C-alpha positions as CSV (number, residue, x, y, z in Angstrom):
1,X,202.0,163.0,32.8
2,X,198.3,162.7,31.7
3,X,197.3,165.3,29.1
4,X,193.8,166.5,30.0
5,X,193.7,169.2,27.2
6,X,194.5,172.8,26.9
7,X,194.6,175.3,29.8
8,X,193.7,179.0,30.0
9,X,195.8,179.9,33.1
10,X,192.7,181.6,34.4
11,X,192.1,181.0,38.1
12,X,188.8,180.1,39.5
13,X,188.6,181.3,43.1
14,X,187.0,179.1,45.7
15,X,184.8,180.5,48.5
16,X,186.2,180.2,52.0
17,X,183.4,178.0,53.2
18,X,183.7,175.4,50.4
19,X,184.9,171.9,51.2
20,X,185.8,169.9,48.0
21,X,185.3,166.3,49.1
22,X,185.9,163.2,47.0
23,X,186.5,159.5,47.5
24,X,188.3,157.0,45.2
25,X,189.0,153.3,45.2
26,X,192.6,152.1,45.6
27,X,193.2,152.7,41.9
28,X,192.2,156.3,42.1
29,X,188.8,155.9,40.4
30,X,186.3,158.4,41.8
31,X,183.4,156.8,43.7
32,X,181.9,159.8,45.5
33,X,182.1,163.6,45.3
34,X,180.1,166.4,47.0
35,X,178.3,169.3,45.4
36,X,181.1,171.8,46.0
37,X,183.6,169.5,44.2
38,X,181.2,169.1,41.2
39,X,180.6,172.9,41.0
40,X,184.2,174.0,41.1
41,X,185.5,171.2,38.7
42,X,183.0,172.1,36.0
43,X,182.2,168.5,35.3
44,X,178.9,166.8,36.0
45,X,178.6,164.2,38.7
46,X,178.0,161.6,36.1
47,X,181.2,162.5,34.3
48,X,183.2,162.4,37.5
49,X,181.9,159.2,39.0
50,X,183.8,156.2,37.5
51,X,186.6,158.5,36.1
52,X,190.2,158.5,37.3
53,X,191.0,161.3,39.7
54,X,193.8,162.5,37.4
55,X,191.1,163.8,35.1
56,X,191.7,167.0,37.1
57,X,195.5,167.1,36.8
58,X,197.0,170.3,35.6
59,X,200.2,170.2,33.5
60,X,201.9,172.7,35.8
61,X,201.9,170.1,38.6
62,X,205.1,168.1,38.9
63,X,204.8,164.3,38.7
64,X,207.1,164.1,41.7
65,X,204.4,165.6,43.9
66,X,201.9,162.9,43.0
67,X,204.5,160.2,43.3
68,X,205.2,161.5,46.8
69,X,201.4,161.5,47.6
70,X,200.9,157.9,46.3
71,X,204.0,156.6,48.1
72,X,202.7,158.1,51.3
73,X,199.0,157.1,51.2
74,X,199.8,153.6,50.0
75,X,201.7,153.1,53.2
76,X,198.5,153.9,55.0
77,X,199.5,157.4,56.1
78,X,197.8,160.7,55.4
79,X,199.2,163.2,52.9
80,X,198.8,167.0,52.6
81,X,199.9,169.4,49.8
82,X,199.1,172.4,47.7
83,X,197.6,171.3,44.4
84,X,196.8,173.2,41.2
85,X,193.8,171.4,39.5
86,X,192.4,171.8,36.0
87,X,188.7,172.6,35.5
88,X,186.8,171.1,32.6
89,X,187.1,174.3,30.5
90,X,190.8,174.7,31.0
91,X,190.7,177.1,34.0
92,X,192.4,176.1,37.2
93,X,192.0,176.4,41.0
94,X,194.4,176.1,43.9
95,X,193.5,174.0,47.0
96,X,195.2,172.7,50.1
97,X,194.4,169.0,49.9
98,X,194.4,166.5,52.7
99,X,194.2,162.9,51.6
100,X,193.6,160.0,54.0
101,X,193.6,156.3,53.2
102,X,190.5,154.1,54.0
103,X,191.9,151.1,55.9
104,X,190.3,147.7,56.0
105,X,192.1,144.7,57.5
106,X,195.3,146.8,57.8
107,X,195.4,147.6,54.1
108,X,194.2,150.7,52.2
109,X,191.1,150.0,50.1
110,X,190.4,153.5,49.0
111,X,191.2,157.2,49.7
112,X,189.3,160.3,50.8
113,X,190.3,163.8,50.1
114,X,189.1,167.2,51.5
115,X,190.3,170.3,49.8
116,X,190.0,173.9,51.0
117,X,191.0,177.3,49.8
118,X,194.6,178.4,50.3
119,X,196.3,181.8,50.6
120,X,197.8,183.7,47.7
121,X,201.2,183.7,49.5
122,X,201.3,179.9,49.6
123,X,200.1,179.7,45.9
124,X,203.1,181.9,44.8
125,X,205.6,179.9,47.0
126,X,204.3,176.6,45.8
127,X,204.2,177.7,42.1
128,X,207.9,178.8,42.4
129,X,209.0,175.5,43.9
130,X,206.9,173.4,41.3
131,X,208.5,175.4,38.4
132,X,212.0,174.6,39.7
133,X,211.1,170.9,40.1
134,X,209.7,170.8,36.5
135,X,213.0,172.3,35.3
136,X,214.9,169.6,37.1
137,X,216.4,171.8,39.8
138,X,216.4,171.6,43.6
139,X,213.1,172.6,45.2
140,X,215.0,175.2,47.3
141,X,218.3,176.7,46.1
142,X,221.5,175.7,47.9
143,X,222.2,179.3,49.0
144,X,218.8,179.6,50.5
145,X,219.2,176.2,52.3
146,X,222.5,177.6,53.8
147,X,220.8,180.8,54.8
148,X,218.0,178.8,56.5
149,X,220.7,176.8,58.5
150,X,222.5,180.0,59.5
151,X,219.3,181.7,60.4
152,X,218.8,179.3,63.3
153,X,222.2,180.1,64.7
154,X,221.9,183.9,64.3
155,X,220.7,184.4,67.9
156,X,224.1,182.9,69.2
157,X,226.6,183.7,66.5
158,X,226.1,187.4,66.2
159,X,226.3,188.2,70.0
160,X,229.3,185.8,70.4
161,X,231.2,187.2,67.4
162,X,230.6,190.7,68.6
163,X,231.9,189.7,72.1
164,X,235.0,188.0,70.5
165,X,235.8,191.1,68.5
166,X,235.3,193.4,71.5
167,X,237.6,191.2,73.6
168,X,240.2,191.0,70.9
169,X,240.1,194.8,70.5
170,X,240.5,195.4,74.2
171,X,243.0,192.6,75.0
172,X,245.1,190.0,73.2
173,X,244.1,188.2,70.1
174,X,244.4,184.9,72.0
175,X,241.6,186.0,74.3
176,X,239.4,186.9,71.3
177,X,240.1,183.5,69.7
178,X,239.0,181.7,72.9
179,X,235.9,183.8,73.0
180,X,235.1,183.0,69.4
181,X,235.7,179.3,70.0
182,X,233.4,179.4,72.9
183,X,230.8,181.2,70.8
184,X,231.1,178.5,68.1
185,X,230.8,175.7,70.6
186,X,227.8,177.3,72.3
187,X,226.2,177.9,68.9
188,X,226.6,174.3,67.9
189,X,225.3,173.2,71.2
190,X,222.4,175.6,70.9
191,X,221.6,174.3,67.4
192,X,221.7,170.7,68.7
193,X,219.5,171.7,71.6
194,X,216.9,173.4,69.4
195,X,217.0,170.4,67.0
196,X,216.4,167.9,69.8
197,X,213.5,169.9,71.0
198,X,212.0,170.0,67.5
199,X,212.6,166.3,67.1
200,X,210.9,165.5,70.4
201,X,208.0,167.6,69.2
202,X,208.0,165.7,65.9
203,X,208.1,162.4,67.7
204,X,205.0,163.2,69.7
205,X,202.9,162.5,66.5
206,X,205.1,160.3,64.3
207,X,202.0,159.2,62.2
208,X,201.3,162.8,61.3
209,X,202.4,164.1,57.9
210,X,205.9,165.6,58.2
211,X,207.3,165.8,54.6
212,X,210.0,168.5,54.3
213,X,209.4,169.2,50.6
214,X,205.7,169.8,51.1
215,X,206.5,171.9,54.2
216,X,208.6,174.3,52.1
217,X,205.5,175.0,49.9
218,X,203.4,176.0,52.9
219,X,206.1,177.8,55.0
220,X,209.2,179.8,54.4
221,X,211.2,177.2,56.3
222,X,213.3,174.1,55.9
223,X,214.3,171.0,57.8
224,X,212.7,170.2,61.1
225,X,211.1,173.6,61.2
226,X,209.3,172.9,57.9
227,X,208.4,169.4,59.1
228,X,207.2,170.6,62.5
229,X,205.1,173.5,61.0
230,X,203.6,171.0,58.5
231,X,202.9,168.5,61.2
232,X,200.9,171.1,63.2
233,X,199.2,172.3,60.1
234,X,198.3,168.8,59.0
235,X,196.9,168.0,62.4
236,X,194.6,171.0,62.0
237,X,193.8,169.8,58.4
238,X,193.2,166.3,59.8
239,X,190.6,167.7,62.3
240,X,189.1,169.9,59.5
241,X,189.0,166.9,57.2
242,X,187.2,164.8,59.9
243,X,184.7,167.6,60.5
244,X,184.2,168.1,56.8
245,X,183.6,164.4,56.2
246,X,181.3,164.2,59.2
247,X,179.6,167.3,57.9
248,X,179.2,165.8,54.4
249,X,177.9,162.6,55.9
250,X,175.6,164.4,58.3
251,X,174.4,166.5,55.3
252,X,173.5,163.4,53.4
253,X,172.0,162.0,56.6
254,X,170.0,165.2,56.9
255,X,168.7,164.8,53.4
256,X,168.0,161.2,54.0
257,X,166.2,162.1,57.3
258,X,164.2,164.8,55.4
259,X,163.3,162.3,52.7
260,X,162.5,159.7,55.4
261,X,160.4,162.3,57.2
262,X,158.5,163.0,53.9
263,X,158.1,159.3,53.2
264,X,156.9,158.8,56.8
265,X,154.3,161.5,56.3
266,X,153.3,160.1,53.0
267,X,153.3,156.6,54.5
268,X,151.1,157.8,57.4
269,X,148.7,159.4,54.9
270,X,148.6,156.3,52.8
271,X,148.1,154.2,55.9
272,X,145.2,156.5,56.9
273,X,143.7,156.1,53.4
274,X,144.4,152.3,53.5
275,X,142.6,152.0,56.8
276,X,139.7,154.0,55.5
277,X,139.6,151.9,52.3
278,X,139.9,148.7,54.4
279,X,137.0,149.8,56.6
280,X,134.9,150.7,53.6
281,X,135.8,147.4,51.9
282,X,134.9,145.5,55.0
283,X,131.5,147.2,55.1
284,X,131.1,146.5,51.4
285,X,132.0,142.9,52.0
286,X,129.4,142.6,54.8
287,X,126.8,144.0,52.4
288,X,128.1,141.7,49.6
289,X,127.9,138.7,52.0
290,X,124.3,139.6,52.8
291,X,123.6,140.1,49.1
292,X,125.2,136.8,48.2
293,X,123.0,135.0,50.7
294,X,120.0,136.7,49.2
295,X,121.2,135.7,45.7
296,X,121.7,132.2,47.0
297,X,118.1,132.1,48.2
298,X,116.8,133.6,44.9
299,X,118.9,131.1,42.9
300,X,117.5,128.3,44.9
301,X,114.0,129.5,44.3
302,X,114.8,129.9,40.6
303,X,116.0,126.3,40.6
304,X,112.8,125.1,42.2
305,X,110.7,127.2,39.7
306,X,112.9,125.8,36.8
307,X,112.1,122.3,38.0
308,X,108.4,123.1,38.2
309,X,108.5,124.7,34.7
310,X,110.3,121.6,33.4
311,X,107.5,119.4,34.7
312,X,104.9,121.7,33.2
313,X,106.7,121.7,29.9
314,X,107.1,118.0,29.9
315,X,103.3,117.8,30.5
316,X,102.7,120.3,27.6
317,X,105.0,118.2,25.4
318,X,102.9,115.1,26.3
319,X,99.6,116.9,25.6
320,X,101.0,118.3,22.3
321,X,102.0,114.9,21.2
322,X,98.5,113.6,22.1
323,X,96.9,116.5,20.2
324,X,99.2,115.7,17.3
325,X,97.9,112.1,17.2
326,X,94.3,113.4,17.4
327,X,94.9,115.8,14.5
328,X,96.6,113.1,12.5
329,X,93.5,110.9,13.0
330,X,91.3,113.9,12.1
331,X,93.4,114.4,9.0
332,X,92.8,110.8,8.0
333,X,89.1,111.0,8.7
334,X,88.8,114.2,6.6
335,X,90.7,112.6,3.9
336,X,88.4,109.6,3.9
337,X,85.3,112.0,3.9
338,X,86.8,113.8,0.9
339,X,87.3,110.5,-0.8
340,X,83.6,109.4,0.0
341,X,82.3,112.8,-1.2
342,X,84.3,112.4,-4.4
343,X,82.8,108.9,-4.8
344,X,79.3,110.3,-4.1
345,X,79.9,112.9,-6.8
346,X,80.9,110.1,-9.2
347,X,77.7,108.2,-8.3
348,X,75.6,111.3,-8.8
349,X,77.0,111.7,-12.2
350,X,76.1,108.1,-13.0
351,X,72.5,108.8,-11.7
352,X,72.4,111.9,-14.0
353,X,73.4,109.7,-16.9
354,X,70.7,107.2,-16.1
355,X,68.1,110.1,-15.8
356,X,69.3,111.4,-19.2
357,X,68.8,107.9,-20.6
358,X,65.2,107.7,-19.1
359,X,64.4,111.2,-20.4
360,X,65.6,110.1,-23.8
361,X,63.4,107.0,-23.6
362,X,60.5,109.1,-22.4
363,X,60.9,111.4,-25.4
364,X,61.0,108.5,-27.8
365,X,58.0,106.9,-26.0
366,X,56.1,110.2,-26.3
367,X,57.0,110.4,-30.0
368,X,55.9,106.8,-30.5
369,X,52.6,107.5,-28.6
370,X,52.0,110.5,-30.8
371,X,52.6,108.4,-33.9
372,X,50.3,105.7,-32.5
373,X,47.6,108.4,-31.8
374,X,47.9,109.6,-35.4
375,X,47.6,106.1,-36.7
376,X,44.6,105.4,-34.3
377,X,42.9,108.4,-35.7
378,X,43.4,107.2,-39.2
379,X,41.9,103.8,-38.1
380,X,38.8,105.4,-37.0
381,X,36.5,103.5,-34.7
382,X,38.8,100.6,-34.7
383,X,41.7,102.6,-33.5
384,X,39.9,104.4,-30.7
385,X,40.9,102.0,-28.0
386,X,44.5,102.2,-29.1
387,X,44.3,106.0,-29.1
388,X,43.3,105.9,-25.4
389,X,46.3,103.7,-24.6
390,X,48.5,106.0,-26.7
391,X,47.2,109.0,-24.7
392,X,48.0,107.3,-21.4
393,X,51.4,106.3,-22.7
394,X,52.0,109.9,-23.8
395,X,50.9,111.2,-20.4
396,X,53.2,108.7,-18.7
397,X,56.1,109.8,-20.9
398,X,55.3,113.4,-20.1
399,X,55.3,112.7,-16.4
400,X,58.5,110.7,-16.8
401,X,60.1,113.6,-18.5
402,X,59.0,115.9,-15.8
403,X,60.2,113.5,-13.1
404,X,63.5,113.3,-15.0
405,X,63.8,117.0,-15.0
406,X,63.1,117.0,-11.3
407,X,65.8,114.4,-10.9
408,X,68.2,116.5,-12.9
409,X,67.5,119.4,-10.7
410,X,68.1,117.3,-7.5
411,X,71.2,115.8,-9.1
412,X,72.5,119.2,-10.0
413,X,71.9,120.5,-6.5
414,X,73.5,117.3,-5.1
415,X,76.5,117.7,-7.3
416,X,76.9,121.3,-6.4
417,X,76.7,120.4,-2.7
418,X,79.1,117.5,-3.3
419,X,81.6,119.9,-5.0
420,X,81.3,122.2,-2.0
421,X,81.8,119.2,0.3
422,X,84.8,118.2,-1.7
423,X,86.2,121.7,-1.5
424,X,85.5,121.9,2.2
425,X,87.0,118.4,2.7
426,X,90.2,119.4,0.7
427,X,90.4,122.6,2.8
428,X,89.9,120.6,5.9
429,X,92.6,118.1,4.8
430,X,95.0,121.0,4.1
431,X,94.2,122.6,7.5
432,X,94.6,119.3,9.2
433,X,98.0,118.8,7.5
434,X,99.0,122.3,8.6
435,X,97.7,121.6,12.1
436,X,99.8,118.4,12.1
437,X,102.9,120.4,11.0
438,X,102.3,123.1,13.6
439,X,101.8,120.6,16.3
440,X,105.0,118.9,15.3
441,X,106.8,122.2,15.4
442,X,105.2,123.0,18.7
443,X,106.3,119.6,19.9
444,X,109.8,120.3,18.8
445,X,109.8,123.8,20.3
446,X,108.4,122.4,23.6
447,X,111.1,119.7,23.5
448,X,113.8,122.4,23.1
449,X,112.2,124.5,25.8
450,X,112.2,121.5,28.0
451,X,115.9,120.9,27.3
452,X,116.6,124.6,27.9
453,X,114.7,124.6,31.1
454,X,116.6,121.4,32.2
455,X,119.9,123.2,31.4
456,X,118.6,126.3,33.4
457,X,117.7,124.0,36.2
458,X,121.2,122.4,36.1
459,X,122.9,125.8,35.8
460,X,120.7,127.1,38.7
461,X,121.9,124.2,40.8
462,X,125.5,124.8,39.9
463,X,125.0,128.5,40.5
464,X,123.5,127.8,43.8
465,X,126.5,125.7,44.7
466,X,128.9,128.4,43.4
467,X,127.0,131.1,45.3
468,X,127.2,129.0,48.4
469,X,131.0,128.7,47.8
470,X,131.2,132.4,47.2
471,X,129.4,133.0,50.4
472,X,132.0,131.0,52.2
473,X,134.8,132.8,50.4
474,X,133.2,136.2,51.1
475,X,133.0,135.2,54.8
476,X,136.7,134.2,54.7
477,X,137.6,137.5,52.9
478,X,135.5,139.3,55.5
479,X,137.6,137.7,58.3
480,X,140.8,138.5,56.4
481,X,139.7,142.1,56.0
482,X,139.0,142.2,59.7
483,X,142.6,141.0,60.3
484,X,143.9,143.5,57.7
485,X,142.0,146.2,59.5
486,X,143.7,145.2,62.8
487,X,147.1,145.2,61.0
488,X,146.3,148.6,59.5
489,X,145.6,150.0,62.9
490,X,148.9,148.5,64.1
491,X,150.6,149.9,61.0
492,X,149.1,153.3,61.7
493,X,150.6,153.2,65.2
494,X,153.9,152.1,63.8
495,X,153.8,154.8,61.1
496,X,153.1,157.4,63.7
497,X,156.0,156.1,65.8
498,X,158.2,156.1,62.6
499,X,157.2,159.6,61.8
500,X,158.1,160.7,65.3
501,X,161.4,158.9,65.1
502,X,162.0,160.5,61.7
503,X,161.3,163.9,63.1
504,X,163.7,163.2,66.0
505,X,166.3,162.0,63.5
506,X,165.9,165.1,61.4
507,X,166.1,167.4,64.4
508,X,169.1,165.6,65.8
509,X,170.9,165.6,62.4
510,X,170.2,169.3,62.1
511,X,171.6,169.9,65.6
512,X,174.7,167.8,64.8
513,X,175.1,169.7,61.5
514,X,175.0,173.1,63.4
515,X,177.4,171.8,66.0
516,X,179.9,170.8,63.3
517,X,179.5,174.2,61.7
518,X,180.5,175.8,64.9
519,X,183.6,173.7,65.3
520,X,184.6,173.7,61.6
521,X,187.5,176.1,62.1
522,X,189.4,177.5,59.1
523,X,193.1,176.6,58.8
């Protein structure tokens, strides 16, 4: 016997309307249980599913009862019995259980059980019998079995015995003996007659559960009476079980129908939103298609403008290179001018030196003329002619000196202008060099601009091609969106039809549920 822990011997009462339903595989592992079963057992559904059904076994239950059950249901026949089950916390509850095998290909593949509340009288009777079985005794005492047997003959034996005694009192004892013998014979015949009637009734439903031991727990009877009573009770339990299983299935169907109805409503709303979104997307795609065409035209114009800009840039590069060549030539000319001015400055310096030499000679000549005049004055009359010559020479020397001074002034001015010309030439050379450098940089920049514009032109061409492809793709998407819109409309109609069918299913399930409730009679 499986030990599931301690017990409290505290009973948990089951409401009359509860139906404790569970299903197991052929090894007794729980595969399904309803809410009533979960609530009364005290376990969670997760704890029950996948556990052996004997997790609920109470130690007061005899092993022989479950051996009887397994022997019966493994033959493919239903079984019925009063069972004391253990709750998770150690409490217990009594049920009248009806177990049916699930048959596939002629063999049981699992079992279903529906349990209902039982009466206090049956609990007491069953507990008394189970205690005797646990102590190793007969389920029903022998004296009680004999009393059960005689009870069936009481309607014949008592009147017959009374008649035999009366006859014996009023006449001879032989007559009383005959009467008593006739009474015994009629009693035996009557017993056989009643037994045959019961057997014929039992044979009407041979597949019904007719176990005598189980019958004694339900009824204060034995033998065929117990079997017949149990058969009738089990047939009611069979119908109740069928209704309970159908009710449980319809309850699940009702929940599924309700979920389906909600999903259908949600699906219908989503379809409506999808249709709206599809219509909006289609409108947006139309606008995008138009925009793409405009972009394609703009890109094509940009490509043409890029080609024109490239041509202009190439022309600018050509002109810049020509300007660079001119500036280079100008730089060379300015450089030559600077060299010429420097040479002129050198020549002017030489002229100044020559003028200095002439001035020196003029001073010496003037000095010599002065000396000659002095000597002529000393010579008197003889030196007068020489004095005149000396005066002329001195005048010539003075004019030469004055001319030399004028030359120096001109040379100084010329050298000043030459220096200015050299400075201007150097500045011009520097500016020309800077101009050449700037023109070279401009030429490089224009070359880069030309390359960039060429890349832009290539990219514009590629972009125009891509935009053209996108335009085709957009048109294709637009067609697909139109098809999707048609499908969305069809889906909307299907969704509305599904919602209607779901509502019909929910209503029909509810009507079936109420119908089962009306026919779900208590045993």
